[in-house]
Structure formats: structure tokens, C-alpha cells
N, C-alpha and C positions, 0 to 999 in steps of 0.2 A: 462728189466723192464720198460724202457721208452716206448717201443712199446706196451706193455700190458696197460700201463696207458693211452696212447693216443687212444687205441681201446675202453677202458672203457669210455673215454670222448666222443667218437663218438657215442657210444651206448646210453649214458645218454643225449647227446646233439647232435641230428642228424643234418645233413646239412640242411640249409634252404630249404623250399619247392620249391623255385624258381630255385634251382639247380637240382631238380628232374624232370624227364620227364615222364609225365603220359598221358594217352589218355582218351578220354571221353568227359570231358567238355571243349571242344575247346582247349585243350592242357594244361589247368590249373587243378591242383588237388583241392579237396574241401577245404583244409586249406588255400591255396592261395586265392581262391575265397572269403572265409570268411574274411580273412584279408583285402583284397581289399575293400570288402563291408564296413568293419568297418572304414577303412581309408576314404572312400568316404563319409560316414555318419559324421565322425569327421570333415571333411573339410566343409561339408554343415552347421553343427552346429556352427563351428568356424565362418564361413562367416555370418550366421544369427546373431551370438553374436555381431560381428563387426558392422553390419548394425543397430542393436538395440541400441548399444552404441553410434553410430553416430547420430541416431535420438534423443536419450536422451540428448546428448550434444547440439544438435540444439535447443531442447526445453529449456534447461537451459540457453543457450546463449540468446534466445529470451526473457525469463523471466528476465534475468539480464538487458537487454536493456530497457524493459518496466519498471522495477523497477527504473532505472536510470532516465528515462523520468519522471516518477511519482515524484521522489525525487526533480528533478529540478523544476517541476511544483509547488510542495509544498514549496520549498525554494523561488520561485518567489512570490507565494501567501502570504507567510510569510512576505517577504519584503514589499509587497503592504499594507498588514495589519498593519505592524509597522508604515509605512509612514502615513496611515490614522489615526492610534492611536495618533501619534504625532500631527497631524493637529487638531484632536478633543481636545487634551489636551491643545494645544495653544488657540483654540477657547474657551474652558472652562475657561482658565485663563483670557481671554479678557472679557468674560461675568461676571466672578466674580468681575473683576475691574469695569466694567460698573455698576453692581449691587451696589457695594459700593459707586460709584459716585452718583447713583440715590438715595440711602438712605441719603447720605449727602445732596443732593439737597432737598429731601422732608423734612428732618429735618429742614433745613434752612428756606424752604417756609412755613412750619407749624408754626415755630416760628414767622415768619413775616406776617402771614396771617391776613387779616382784620377780625374783628368779623362779623358773619353773620347778615345780615339786615333782614327786615320784609319779603322781597321777597323769601328768602331762608329757610323759616320756615319748609316747607314740604320736602325739599331735604334729610334730614337724613332718613326719613321714606321710601322715594322712594329708597334710597341707600340700606337700610336694606332689602326691599322686593326683589330687584334685587339680593342681595347677597344670600338670601334664595333660589331664583329660581336657581341660579348657583350651590349652595350646593346640592339641590335636583336633579338637573341634573347629577352632579358628582356621587351621590349615585346611581342613576339609571344606570349609565354606569358601575360602579363597581360591583353592585349587581343586575343584571337583574332579573326580576321575571318570 
């Protein structure tokens, strides 16, 4: 029984073609040639896939490095901007303080100002005309025609 089952196995699953000797195509049978061709194609495809993966990896690594450099540049610019902002805030506080000092000084001097004499009778009109010219100039800059 065992011999008949092994014969049936051989009939259903013949020996690999590499064990057969055939003539014609340089000593290889057609099935062996087809398998060799499939194997060669698979090797080429595998190598092409590895090459493509290596290229994609190199591109990703380059993008990562570029992004890291851009991030460092942005962080540096951010630090410089914050430094400038603090400087501007400090100057703004100094200007506010100077403005308050100037207002106090003007309030003090206007309280202690002498009354205008006959020579200064036309000065308020001249001041108003100059103020009107400045206002007109500002309007022209804001709303050009």
C-alpha cells in the first residue's frame, strides 16, 4: 500500500524539472526556463523597489533637514522679534513717562505764564492759520484725491 501511495504522489507531484534531462533549449526544459525568467524578473523588480525606497528615504531625510533648518531660523527670528518688542515696549513706557512730564510742565507754565502784551496780539491768529494748514496737509495725506 505504501508503494502505491508513493507512486500516486509522484504522479500528482512530479520531480522538479531541474532533475529531468531534456535536450533542445541548451539543456533546460521550457518549464525551467520560464521559472528562471520569472525569478530574474522578480530579482530585478525587487532591486528596483529597493532603489526607489532608498531614493524616497533620501528625499525624506533631505526634507527633514530642511524643515529643521527652517524651524531653527524661525525660532531665531522669533527670539529677535521678541527682543525688539521688549525694546519697543520699554521705549513706549519711557515716552509715556516723558509725555506725562511734558504735560505737567505745560500745565505749570500755562498757570504761571504772563498775560500777553500788545506785541503778541496777532500771534493767536497766526497759530490758528498754521494749525489749519497742518490739518489740511494731514487730510490730504489721509485722503488723496
